[in-house]
N, CA, C and O atoms as CSV, one atom per row, in Angstrom:
chain,resi,resn,atom,element,x,y,z
A,1,UNK,N,N,90.224,134.962,26.865
A,1,UNK,CA,C,91.288,134.525,27.777
A,1,UNK,C,C,91.625,135.650,28.745
A,1,UNK,O,O,91.803,135.412,29.939
A,2,UNK,N,N,91.712,136.876,28.232
A,2,UNK,CA,C,92.041,138.011,29.098
A,2,UNK,C,C,90.944,138.203,30.140
A,2,UNK,O,O,91.226,138.415,31.319
A,3,UNK,N,N,89.685,138.126,29.691
A,3,UNK,CA,C,88.572,138.314,30.628
A,3,UNK,C,C,88.586,137.217,31.686
A,3,UNK,O,O,88.336,137.474,32.863
A,4,UNK,N,N,88.880,135.988,31.254
A,4,UNK,CA,C,88.917,134.876,32.205
A,4,UNK,C,C,90.000,135.124,33.251
A,4,UNK,O,O,89.794,134.872,34.438
A,5,UNK,N,N,91.140,135.614,32.811
A,5,UNK,CA,C,92.223,135.896,33.762
A,5,UNK,C,C,91.799,136.992,34.727
A,5,UNK,O,O,92.097,136.924,35.919
A,6,UNK,N,N,91.105,137.999,34.214
A,6,UNK,CA,C,90.658,139.103,35.072
A,6,UNK,C,C,89.724,138.564,36.154
A,6,UNK,O,O,89.813,138.960,37.316
A,7,UNK,N,N,88.838,137.667,35.765
A,7,UNK,CA,C,87.903,137.082,36.736
A,7,UNK,C,C,88.668,136.268,37.766
A,7,UNK,O,O,88.390,136.356,38.962
A,8,UNK,N,N,89.635,135.474,37.307
A,8,UNK,CA,C,90.421,134.654,38.234
A,8,UNK,C,C,91.191,135.547,39.193
A,8,UNK,O,O,91.293,135.246,40.382
A,9,UNK,N,N,91.736,136.649,38.676
A,9,UNK,CA,C,92.476,137.576,39.535
A,9,UNK,C,C,91.541,138.184,40.566
A,9,UNK,O,O,91.906,138.309,41.735
A,10,UNK,N,N,90.342,138.562,40.147
A,10,UNK,CA,C,89.382,139.163,41.074
A,10,UNK,C,C,89.016,138.161,42.163
A,10,UNK,O,O,88.918,138.521,43.336
A,11,UNK,N,N,88.816,136.913,41.776
A,11,UNK,CA,C,88.472,135.877,42.758
A,11,UNK,C,C,89.628,135.688,43.726
A,11,UNK,O,O,89.414,135.560,44.931
A,12,UNK,N,N,90.852,135.670,43.208
A,12,UNK,CA,C,92.027,135.494,44.064
A,12,UNK,C,C,92.142,136.648,45.051
A,12,UNK,O,O,92.460,136.443,46.223
A,13,UNK,N,N,91.883,137.856,44.576
A,13,UNK,CA,C,91.953,139.033,45.452
A,13,UNK,C,C,90.897,138.925,46.546
A,13,UNK,O,O,91.179,139.196,47.713
A,14,UNK,N,N,89.683,138.531,46.170
A,14,UNK,CA,C,88.611,138.399,47.170
A,14,UNK,C,C,88.984,137.346,48.204
A,14,UNK,O,O,88.728,137.520,49.396
A,15,UNK,N,N,89.594,136.242,47.742
A,15,UNK,CA,C,89.996,135.188,48.676
A,15,UNK,C,C,91.041,135.715,49.641
A,15,UNK,O,O,90.983,135.433,50.838
A,16,UNK,N,N,92.002,136.482,49.125
A,16,UNK,CA,C,93.044,137.046,49.989
A,16,UNK,C,C,92.433,138.022,50.984
A,16,UNK,O,O,92.841,138.071,52.144
A,17,UNK,N,N,91.443,138.807,50.524
A,17,UNK,CA,C,90.773,139.759,51.416
A,17,UNK,C,C,90.053,139.003,52.526
A,17,UNK,O,O,90.087,139.408,53.688
A,18,UNK,N,N,89.396,137.895,52.157
A,18,UNK,CA,C,88.686,137.103,53.161
A,18,UNK,C,C,89.667,136.539,54.172
A,18,UNK,O,O,89.390,136.534,55.372
A,19,UNK,N,N,90.820,136.061,53.696
A,19,UNK,CA,C,91.841,135.535,54.607
A,19,UNK,C,C,92.309,136.642,55.535
A,19,UNK,O,O,92.468,136.422,56.735
A,20,UNK,N,N,92.530,137.830,54.988
A,20,UNK,CA,C,92.988,138.958,55.795
A,20,UNK,C,C,91.961,139.329,56.845
A,20,UNK,O,O,92.312,139.627,57.987
A,21,UNK,N,N,90.686,139.312,56.463
A,21,UNK,CA,C,89.627,139.654,57.416
A,21,UNK,C,C,89.572,138.612,58.522
A,21,UNK,O,O,89.401,138.947,59.694
A,22,UNK,N,N,89.719,137.343,58.143
A,22,UNK,CA,C,89.679,136.273,59.144
A,22,UNK,C,C,90.856,136.436,60.102
A,22,UNK,O,O,90.686,136.323,61.315
A,23,UNK,N,N,92.042,136.697,59.568
A,23,UNK,CA,C,93.219,136.893,60.412
A,23,UNK,C,C,93.019,138.109,61.297
A,23,UNK,O,O,93.391,138.085,62.470
A,24,UNK,N,N,92.439,139.168,60.760
A,24,UNK,CA,C,92.194,140.379,61.532
A,24,UNK,C,C,91.253,140.093,62.690
A,24,UNK,O,O,91.458,140.589,63.798
A,25,UNK,N,N,90.221,139.295,62.437
A,25,UNK,CA,C,89.272,138.958,63.504
A,25,UNK,C,C,89.964,138.148,64.583
A,25,UNK,O,O,89.725,138.359,65.772
A,26,UNK,N,N,90.826,137.216,64.173
A,26,UNK,CA,C,91.552,136.396,65.150
A,26,UNK,C,C,92.438,137.296,66.009
A,26,UNK,O,O,92.497,137.134,67.228
A,27,UNK,N,N,93.119,138.235,65.377
A,27,UNK,CA,C,93.989,139.156,66.117
A,27,UNK,C,C,93.162,139.962,67.108
A,27,UNK,O,O,93.568,140.146,68.255
A,28,UNK,N,N,92.003,140.445,66.667
A,28,UNK,CA,C,91.135,141.237,67.549
A,28,UNK,C,C,90.705,140.386,68.743
A,28,UNK,O,O,90.698,140.866,69.877
A,29,UNK,N,N,90.352,139.139,68.495
A,29,UNK,CA,C,89.908,138.255,69.580
A,29,UNK,C,C,91.029,138.071,70.591
A,29,UNK,O,O,90.792,138.139,71.797
A,30,UNK,N,N,92.242,137.839,70.114
A,30,UNK,CA,C,93.356,137.591,71.028
A,30,UNK,C,C,93.802,138.863,71.744
A,30,UNK,O,O,94.216,138.805,72.902
A,31,UNK,N,N,93.722,140.013,71.069
A,31,UNK,CA,C,94.179,141.254,71.696
A,31,UNK,C,C,93.167,141.739,72.722
A,31,UNK,O,O,93.535,142.404,73.690
A,32,UNK,N,N,91.892,141.411,72.519
A,32,UNK,CA,C,90.871,141.786,73.506
A,32,UNK,C,C,90.655,140.573,74.379
A,32,UNK,O,O,89.840,140.612,75.301
């Protein structure tokens, strides 16, 4: 159960990172 939670947390973090990167790219596009 602990390992499963760790994996879910890692996936959630990666998803948040992807969202942040996408938002960052959008900001770069609009600022340039």
